[in-house]
C-alpha positions in Angstrom: 139.4 -159.2 -139.3 136.7 -156.8 -138.0 134.4 -155.4 -140.6 134.6 -151.6 -140.7 132.3 -148.6 -140.9 133.6 -145.3 -142.2 131.3 -142.7 -140.6 131.2 -139.4 -142.5 131.4 -136.1 -140.6 129.7 -133.7 -140.9 126.4 -135.4 -141.5 122.7 -135.0 -140.5 121.0 -131.8 -139.3 122.2 -128.5 -140.8 121.5 -125.2 -139.1 118.5 -124.5 -141.3 116.8 -127.8 -140.6 117.5 -127.6 -136.9 116.0 -124.1 -136.8 112.8 -125.3 -138.7 112.2 -128.3 -136.5 112.8 -126.3 -133.3 110.3 -123.7 -134.6 107.5 -126.3 -134.9 108.4 -127.8 -131.5 108.4 -124.4 -129.7 105.2 -123.3 -131.5 103.5 -126.5 -130.2 104.7 -125.7 -126.7 103.7 -122.1 -126.8 100.4 -122.2 -128.7 99.3 -125.8 -128.1 98.1 -128.3 -130.7 97.2 -128.2 -133.5 99.8 -126.2 -135.3 99.5 -126.2 -139.1 102.6 -126.6 -141.3 102.5 -125.9 -145.1 104.2 -128.9 -146.8 106.7 -131.0 -144.9 108.7 -128.8 -142.5 111.8 -130.7 -143.7 112.0 -133.6 -146.1 112.3 -136.5 -143.6 109.7 -139.1 -142.9 110.8 -139.7 -139.2 110.8 -135.9 -138.4 107.3 -135.4 -139.9 105.7 -138.4 -138.2 107.3 -137.4 -134.8 105.9 -133.9 -135.1 102.5 -135.2 -136.2 102.4 -137.3 -133.0 102.9 -134.1 -131.0 100.0 -132.3 -132.8 101.5 -130.7 -136.0 99.1 -131.0 -139.0 100.9 -130.9 -142.4 98.8 -129.5 -145.2 99.4 -129.0 -149.0 98.2 -125.4 -149.2 97.1 -122.6 -147.0 93.4 -123.0 -148.0 93.4 -126.2 -145.9 94.2 -124.2 -142.8 91.2 -122.9 -140.8 90.6 -119.1 -141.2 92.6 -117.2 -138.6 94.7 -120.2 -137.5 98.5 -120.4 -137.2 100.5 -121.8 -140.1 104.3 -122.4 -140.3 106.1 -122.2 -143.7 108.6 -125.0 -144.3 112.4 -124.6 -144.5 112.2 -124.8 -148.3 110.6 -121.3 -148.6 107.5 -120.0 -150.3 106.6 -117.6 -153.0 105.0 -114.2 -152.5 101.7 -115.7 -153.8 101.6 -118.1 -150.8 102.2 -115.2 -148.3 99.3 -113.3 -150.0 97.0 -116.4 -149.9 97.7 -116.7 -146.1 97.0 -113.0 -145.5 93.7 -113.3 -147.4 92.6 -115.9 -144.9 93.9 -113.9 -141.9 96.3 -116.7 -141.0 99.0 -116.0 -138.4 102.2 -117.1 -140.2 105.7 -118.1 -138.9 108.2 -118.3 -141.7 110.8 -121.1 -141.1 112.5 -120.7 -144.4 116.2 -121.5 -144.2 118.1 -118.2 -144.2 120.3 -119.6 -147.0 117.2 -120.1 -149.2 116.0 -116.6 -148.3 119.4 -115.3 -149.6 118.6 -116.8 -153.0 115.1 -115.2 -152.9 116.7 -111.8 -152.3 119.1 -112.4 -155.2 116.1 -113.2 -157.5 114.3 -110.1 -156.4 117.4 -107.9 -156.9 118.2 -109.1 -160.4 114.6 -109.0 -161.4 114.4 -105.4 -160.3 117.5 -104.8 -162.5 115.6 -106.5 -165.4 117.8 -109.5 -165.7 116.7 -112.9 -167.0 117.6 -115.5 -164.4 118.5 -119.1 -165.2 117.6 -121.0 -162.0 119.4 -124.4 -161.9 117.3 -126.8 -160.0 114.7 -129.6 -159.9 111.3 -128.7 -161.4 108.5 -129.2 -158.9 110.8 -129.1 -155.9 109.3 -126.8 -153.2 112.4 -124.7 -152.9 112.5 -124.1 -156.7 108.8 -123.2 -156.8 109.2 -120.7 -154.0 112.3 -119.1 -155.4 111.0 -118.9 -159.0 107.7 -117.4 -157.6 109.6 -114.3 -156.5 109.8 -113.2 -160.2 108.0 -115.7 -162.5 108.4 -113.4 -165.5 112.2 -113.3 -165.2 113.0 -116.8 -163.9 113.6 -119.8 -166.2 114.1 -123.1 -164.4 116.9 -125.3 -165.9 116.8 -128.9 -164.7 118.6 -130.4 -167.7 120.6 -128.7 -170.4 117.9 -129.8 -172.9 115.6 -127.3 -171.2 117.5 -124.5 -172.9 115.8 -125.4 -176.2 112.5 -124.0 -174.8 114.0 -120.9 -173.1 113.8 -117.5 -174.6 115.9 -114.7 -173.0 115.4 -111.1 -173.9 119.1 -109.9 -173.7 121.9 -112.4 -173.5 124.1 -109.7 -171.9 121.6 -109.3 -169.0 121.5 -113.0 -167.9 122.6 -114.5 -164.6 122.4 -118.0 -163.2 121.4 -118.9 -159.6 120.8 -122.4 -158.1 118.7 -124.5 -155.7 120.7 -124.8 -152.5 120.8 -128.6 -152.3 122.2 -129.6 -155.6 125.3 -131.7 -156.4 128.2 -129.3 -156.5 130.0 -131.2 -159.3 126.8 -131.5 -161.4 126.0 -127.9 -161.0 129.5 -126.9 -162.2 129.1 -129.1 -165.2 125.6 -127.6 -166.0 126.9 -124.1 -165.7 129.8 -124.9 -168.0 127.3 -126.0 -170.6 125.1 -122.9 -170.0 128.1 -120.7 -170.6 128.7 -122.5 -173.9 125.2 -121.5 -175.0 125.3 -118.0 -173.3 128.9 -116.7 -173.2 127.9 -113.6 -171.4 126.2 -115.5 -168.6 127.0 -113.9 -165.2 127.8 -115.8 -162.0 125.9 -115.3 -158.8 127.4 -112.8 -156.3 128.0 -115.7 -153.9 127.7 -119.5 -153.9 124.0 -120.6 -153.7 124.6 -124.3 -152.8 124.5 -124.3 -149.1 127.5 -124.9 -146.9 125.9 -128.1 -145.4 125.1 -129.6 -148.8 128.7 -129.0 -149.9 130.3 -130.3 -146.6 128.3 -133.5 -146.7 129.3 -134.1 -150.3 132.9 -133.5 -149.5 132.7 -135.9 -146.6 131.1 -138.7 -148.6 133.7 -138.3 -151.4 136.4 -139.0 -148.8 134.8 -142.3 -147.7 133.2 -143.5 -151.0 136.5 -144.6 -152.6 137.3 -146.8 -149.6 133.8 -148.3 -149.3 132.4 -151.5 -150.7 128.9 -150.2 -149.8 127.6 -146.7 -148.8 124.4 -146.3 -146.8 122.9 -142.8 -146.7 120.1 -142.2 -144.1 117.5 -140.0 -145.7 114.1 -139.7 -147.4 113.6 -140.1 -151.1 112.1 -136.6 -151.4 115.2 -135.1 -149.8 117.2 -133.6 -152.6 120.5 -133.4 -150.7 120.1 -137.0 -149.4 119.6 -138.3 -153.0 122.6 -136.3 -154.1 124.8 -138.1 -151.5 124.0 -141.5 -153.0 124.8 -140.2 -156.5 128.1 -138.6 -155.3 129.1 -141.9 -153.5 128.7 -143.8 -156.8 130.5 -141.2 -158.8 133.5 -141.3 -156.4 134.1 -145.0 -156.2 131.6 -146.7 -153.9 130.8 -150.2 -155.4 127.1 -149.8 -154.3 125.1 -147.0 -152.5 121.6 -146.9 -151.1 119.2 -144.5 -149.5 117.3 -145.7 -146.4 114.9 -144.0 -144.0 115.5 -146.6 -141.2 118.1 -149.3 -140.4 115.5 -152.1 -141.0 115.2 -151.1 -144.6 118.8 -152.3 -145.2 118.7 -155.7 -147.0 121.0 -158.4 -145.7 122.0 -159.3 -149.3 123.6 -155.9 -149.6 126.2 -156.9 -147.0 127.4 -160.1 -148.8 131.1 -159.9 -149.5 131.3 -156.4 -148.0 134.2 -155.5 -145.7 133.9 -151.7 -145.4 130.6 -149.7 -145.3 130.5 -145.9 -145.6 127.7 -144.2 -143.6 126.3 -140.7 -143.8 123.0 -138.9 -143.6 121.2 -136.1 -145.3 120.8 -132.6 -143.8 117.3 -133.2 -142.6 118.1 -136.5 -140.7 118.2 -136.7 -136.9 121.3 -138.4 -135.5 119.2 -141.1 -133.7 118.5 -142.7 -137.0 122.2 -142.9 -137.8 122.9 -144.4 -134.4 120.1 -147.0 -135.0 121.9 -148.0 -138.3 125.3 -148.3 -136.6 123.8 -150.6 -133.9 122.1 -152.7 -136.7 125.4 -153.0 -138.5 127.4 -153.8 -135.3 125.0 -156.7 -134.7 126.1 -158.0 -138.1 129.8 -157.7 -137.4 130.5 -154.1 -138.5 131.6 -152.9 -135.1 134.8 -151.0 -135.9 133.4 -147.5 -136.5 135.9 -144.9 -137.7 134.8 -141.3 -138.1 136.2 -139.5 -141.1 135.9 -135.7 -140.6 136.0 -133.5 -143.6 135.3 -130.2 -141.8 133.7 -128.8 -138.6 130.4 -127.0 -138.6 129.5 -124.4 -136.0 126.7 -122.3 -137.7 123.5 -121.7 -135.8 120.4 -119.7 -136.9 118.1 -117.8 -134.6 114.4 -118.9 -134.6 112.0 -116.8 -136.7 111.5 -113.3 -135.2 107.6 -113.6 -135.1 108.0 -116.7 -132.8 110.8 -115.2 -130.8 108.6 -112.2 -130.0 105.7 -114.4 -128.8 108.1 -116.5 -126.7 109.5 -113.3 -125.1 106.0 -112.0 -124.4 105.1 -115.3 -122.7 108.3 -115.1 -120.6 109.9 -118.1 -122.2 
């Protein structure tokens, strides 16, 4: 009997990641190397190293960028303080923040203007959370675990709303919000869902294959929140084992012992070539029957940042 691979769809690049990577590639073509990028443009080891080879220089903060140079802000978004720091050094900036992250920034600004306290459900220290919270630090309280509530003081429990990081586990967030509402019965829901469509779709797809898989392999980097969530969701929904790998060669042969069906997916910042490398590696070990399991179709595309679009047009490209 042929050993099986259940290949999740959708998987891999989302519209926001695609836009961010194309932004760096087109900036390198238009302006030439080096092009500076604050933080990793997306959380994927392969993408970052490939762009570095082409002349992108990734820095921790804008003060590492030479005065007057070009810097691109990553897909995860930045706070107003970062924009101000860049302006003070006369840096030319291109903002590759995912539009779905920008939407949450706008929500924070709107509710802060209306003097709400905001419970931001997300991972402390994650770049997206730091950028979002930085829009209104006096109003935003980051909630990573329900225990964090013990240290949070809100001014008026009737003027309290929750928002979330875009790459969280849907199920976990629902559970967290349920607990938040037990503590704050008047807590208001966000105007629209903050967890991005791609994160949700990839989680739905992995749920469909996890229960039929002896092993799930998720291609993605350890600092990619949505990739880590896919491993967690796989285990929650019945996979006997699940692992996160950047490259096919990281898969350990012993993981395959006694395995008949392997589920495969990839995080939203993972290029498809890495998934194909994994499928080839698995086929060489007898897992040659690949069946695609499609949860939904994705057709969303985002235009590249307007500041880059303008320069490309001026250059006749």
